[in-house]
C-alpha positions in Angstrom: 0.0 0.0 0.0 1.7 3.2 -1.2 1.1 6.7 0.0 0.3 9.3 -2.6 2.8 12.2 -2.7 0.2 14.8 -1.7 -0.8 13.0 1.5 -1.0 15.5 4.4 0.7 12.9 6.7 3.8 12.9 4.4 3.9 16.7 4.4 3.6 16.8 8.2 6.4 14.3 8.6 8.6 16.4 6.2 7.9 19.5 8.3 8.8 17.8 11.5 12.0 16.4 10.0 12.9 19.9 8.6 12.3 21.5 12.0 14.7 18.9 13.6 17.3 19.7 10.9 17.2 16.3 9.1 16.2 17.5 5.6 18.6 20.4 5.3 21.4 18.5 3.6 21.4 17.9 -0.2 22.6 14.3 0.4 19.3 13.5 2.1 17.3 14.8 -0.9 19.6 12.9 -3.2 19.3 9.6 -1.4 15.6 9.9 -0.6 14.5 11.3 -4.0 12.8 8.1 -5.1 10.6 8.3 -2.0 8.6 11.3 -3.3 6.7 9.2 -5.8 4.3 6.3 -5.2 6.5 3.2 -5.6 6.6 -0.3 -4.3 9.0 -0.9 -1.5 11.4 -3.1 -3.5 11.7 -0.5 -6.3 12.2 2.2 -3.7 15.0 0.1 -2.0 16.6 -0.5 -5.4 16.6 3.2 -6.5 17.9 4.4 -3.1 20.6 1.7 -3.1 21.8 2.8 -6.5 22.1 6.4 -5.3 23.9 5.2 -2.1 26.3 3.2 -4.3 27.1 6.3 -6.4 27.8 8.3 -3.3 30.1 5.5 -1.9 32.0 5.2 -5.2 32.5 9.0 -5.4 33.6 9.3 -1.8 35.6 6.1 -1.2 37.4 5.6 -4.5 39.7 8.7 -4.4 40.5 8.1 -0.7 41.3 4.5 -1.3 43.4 5.3 -4.3 45.5 7.8 -2.3 45.9 5.3 0.5 46.8 2.5 -2.0 49.4 4.7 -3.8 50.9 5.6 -0.4 51.2 1.9 0.6 52.2 0.6 -2.8 54.1 3.3 -4.7 55.1 0.9 -7.5 51.4 0.2 -8.3 50.4 3.8 -9.0 53.2 5.5 -11.0 51.3 8.3 -12.7 47.9 10.0 -13.1 46.7 7.5 -15.6 47.4 4.6 -13.2 45.6 6.5 -10.4 42.6 7.1 -12.6 42.3 3.4 -13.5 42.7 2.3 -9.9 40.1 4.9 -8.8 37.6 3.7 -11.4 38.1 0.0 -10.4 37.8 0.8 -6.7 34.9 3.1 -7.3 33.0 0.3 -9.1 33.9 -2.1 -6.3 32.9 0.2 -3.4 29.8 1.4 -5.3 28.5 -2.1 -6.0 29.3 -3.3 -2.4 27.5 -0.3 -0.8 24.5 -0.6 -3.2 24.2 -4.3 -2.5 24.3 -3.7 1.3 21.8 -0.8 1.1 19.4 -2.9 -1.1 19.5 -5.8 1.3 18.8 -3.5 4.3 16.0 -1.8 2.4 14.4 -5.1 1.5 14.6 -6.3 5.1 13.0 -3.1 6.3 10.2 -3.3 3.7 9.6 -7.0 4.6 9.6 -6.3 8.3 7.4 -3.2 8.0 4.9 -5.3 6.0 4.4 -7.6 9.0 2.3 -6.3 11.8 4.4 -7.8 14.5 6.4 -4.7 15.3 3.4 -2.4 14.9 1.0 -4.5 16.9 2.7 -5.0 20.2 5.5 -2.4 20.0 8.1 -4.9 20.9 11.5 -5.2 19.2 11.9 -7.9 16.6 15.1 -9.8 16.0 15.7 -11.5 12.7 18.5 -13.8 11.7 18.1 -15.2 8.2 20.8 -17.1 6.4 22.9 -15.0 4.1 22.4 -15.7 0.4 24.7 -13.7 -1.8 28.0 -13.5 -3.6 30.2 -13.3 -0.4 30.8 -16.9 0.8 32.4 -15.8 4.1 29.0 -14.5 5.4 26.8 -16.9 7.3 23.9 -14.8 8.7 22.4 -11.4 8.6 21.4 -10.3 12.0 18.9 -7.4 12.3 17.0 -5.8 15.0 13.9 -3.7 14.3 12.9 -1.3 17.0 9.4 0.3 16.7 9.4 3.9 17.8 6.8 6.7 18.0 6.1 10.1 19.4 2.6 9.0 20.3 2.3 6.0 22.8 -0.6 4.6 20.8 1.1 4.6 17.4 4.3 3.4 15.8 5.4 5.9 13.1 9.1 5.1 12.9 11.2 1.9 12.7 14.9 1.9 13.7 16.9 -0.9 12.0 20.3 -2.3 12.9 21.9 -4.8 10.4 25.1 -6.8 10.8 26.6 -9.4 8.5 28.2 -12.3 10.5 31.1 -14.1 8.8 32.9 -17.3 9.3 36.1 -15.4 10.1 36.3 -14.0 13.7 36.5 -10.3 14.1 
């Protein structure tokens, strides 16, 4: 069930978030841009995760390239090498961040569809098996905490996600 963009509840939530200073940054509008239209949760998670992947690629690739060139000076011998390394690292970091954001978004959408967290206002802990390209991960642990300003109604969900691997930390 999607909410139309002109719903007064959405406008009220935006005003509350603006008054608290949450919607002042351009990054928020960039990442949450797909939420303005009426979309299904999976497509919203996909579009937001793509935007998060772009941000991760743009922010992490140059820093990782500089760090890599400092640690291995023979690998990056000129600007062309630095550009190639930055492009490869940007693709890697962008895809990894987009995948993690998509998985978290799908988990939130699936949990918010169930009425367990809304009905009794108790936290919900989920531990599904990991299915994905990284073989070292065993489980995804997540905790969903229902929150609300009104004691009678849940209007926010806080989600914590952790990927548990075979290798000890």
